[in-house]
Structure formats: structure tokens, C-alpha cells
C-alpha positions as CSV (number, residue, x, y, z in Angstrom):
1,M,-16.9,33.3,1.3
2,N,-14.6,35.9,-0.2
3,D,-11.5,33.8,0.3
4,P,-11.1,31.2,-2.6
5,W,-8.6,29.2,-0.5
6,T,-11.4,28.4,2.0
7,V,-13.5,27.1,-0.8
8,I,-10.7,25.0,-2.1
9,A,-10.0,23.6,1.3
10,A,-13.6,22.7,1.8
11,I,-13.8,20.9,-1.5
12,V,-10.7,18.9,-0.7
13,A,-12.1,18.0,2.8
14,V,-15.3,16.8,1.2
15,A,-13.4,14.8,-1.4
16,L,-11.4,13.1,1.4
17,L,-14.4,12.4,3.4
18,Y,-16.7,11.0,0.7
19,V,-14.2,9.5,-1.8
20,L,-10.9,8.7,-0.2
21,F,-11.9,7.5,3.2
22,P,-14.4,4.9,2.0
23,V,-11.8,3.4,-0.3
24,V,-9.2,3.2,2.5
25,A,-11.7,1.8,5.0
26,E,-13.1,-0.8,2.6
27,T,-9.6,-2.1,1.7
28,F,-8.5,-2.2,5.3
29,L,-11.6,-4.2,6.3
30,R,-11.3,-6.5,3.3
31,V,-7.7,-7.6,3.9
32,R,-7.2,-7.3,7.7
33,A,-8.2,-10.9,8.5
34,R,-5.8,-13.8,8.1
35,R,-6.4,-16.3,5.3
36,S,-5.7,-20.0,5.3
37,F,-4.7,-21.9,2.1
38,I,-2.2,-24.4,0.7
39,C,1.4,-23.0,0.3
40,A,2.5,-23.3,-3.3
41,E,6.1,-24.0,-2.3
42,T,5.7,-26.5,0.5
43,G,2.2,-27.9,0.0
44,A,1.4,-27.3,3.7
45,T,-1.5,-25.4,5.0
46,A,-0.5,-21.8,5.9
47,E,-2.3,-19.0,7.7
48,V,-1.2,-15.7,6.1
49,G,-1.9,-12.2,7.3
50,V,-1.0,-9.0,5.3
51,D,-0.2,-5.5,6.4
52,A,-3.7,-4.1,6.2
53,R,-2.7,-0.6,7.1
54,R,-0.1,-0.4,4.3
55,A,-2.6,-2.0,1.8
56,A,-5.3,0.6,2.7
57,L,-3.0,3.5,2.4
58,A,-1.7,2.3,-1.0
59,A,-5.3,1.9,-2.2
60,A,-5.8,5.6,-1.6
61,I,-3.4,6.3,-4.5
62,G,-4.0,3.3,-6.6
63,R,-4.0,-0.5,-6.3
64,P,-3.5,-2.0,-2.8
65,A,0.0,-3.2,-2.2
66,L,-0.2,-6.5,-0.3
67,Q,2.8,-7.4,1.8
68,V,2.9,-10.5,4.0
69,K,3.1,-9.5,7.6
70,T,2.6,-13.0,9.3
71,C,2.7,-16.6,8.1
72,S,2.3,-19.7,10.1
73,L,5.2,-21.3,8.2
74,W,7.7,-18.7,9.4
75,P,10.5,-18.4,10.5
76,E,11.6,-21.6,8.7
77,R,10.1,-20.4,5.3
78,S,10.6,-16.6,5.8
79,G,12.6,-16.4,2.5
80,C,9.8,-17.8,0.3
81,G,8.6,-16.1,-2.9
82,R,5.3,-15.1,-1.3
83,S,3.3,-16.5,-4.2
84,C,0.3,-16.7,-1.8
85,L,-0.4,-13.0,-2.3
86,G,-1.9,-13.7,-5.7
87,R,-4.6,-15.8,-4.0
88,F,-5.0,-13.8,-0.9
89,E,-7.9,-11.6,-1.9
90,R,-9.7,-14.5,-3.6
91,T,-9.7,-16.6,-0.4
92,K,-12.3,-16.1,2.3
93,P,-11.0,-14.9,5.7
94,E,-10.7,-17.2,8.6
95,P,-13.7,-17.2,10.9
96,L,-13.2,-15.9,14.4
97,R,-12.4,-18.7,16.8
98,S,-14.4,-18.9,20.0
99,P,-12.5,-19.8,23.1
100,V,-13.0,-23.4,24.3
101,S,-14.6,-23.7,27.7
């Protein structure tokens, strides 16, 4: 290994594999499921999903940036303040629904 750039590239690759990838994967898996809770603005039950890919990539450089991707109260309430994001990670994900036979 006479080339120092090869060593630097190897160190960066190992750092990405063992440090960055687990953070991104854990964030993606944690926020990918929709959550159901009471909307602060309407008082109705809402199912909310966030952009998990964006949150995971943001977690790579700092705190995950949650952005609402889907809401069961849209399109009527699409201009809401999205105060549900504060409760999103504290709420358990919706269980997978099995098809009714």
C-alpha cells in the first residue's frame, strides 16, 4: 500500500459501511410505517405517513427531517400546520392489515 489515497478511500468506505449505513437504515425502518393518531387541528383520527427516504438521508448528516407524505385527511386539510410530526416518532406504527377472506 504505497498509495495513501487508497488507504484514505478504504477508511472512508469502512466508515460508510459501519457507521453511516446503520444510521440511515435504522431511521428508514423506524419511520416508514404509517401512524394513526388524533389530529390536533380537527380532532379526527388521521393516518399519517412520512417521507422515510428523506428522513433517512437527513439522519446521515444530523437529525432526521420528517415531512408528511400522506395523510388520510387530505386533500381537504392539505394546508394544515402538520403539528402531528411532533408526535409521529412517539407513536407506534400501524400493524399490517391482513386481507379479509
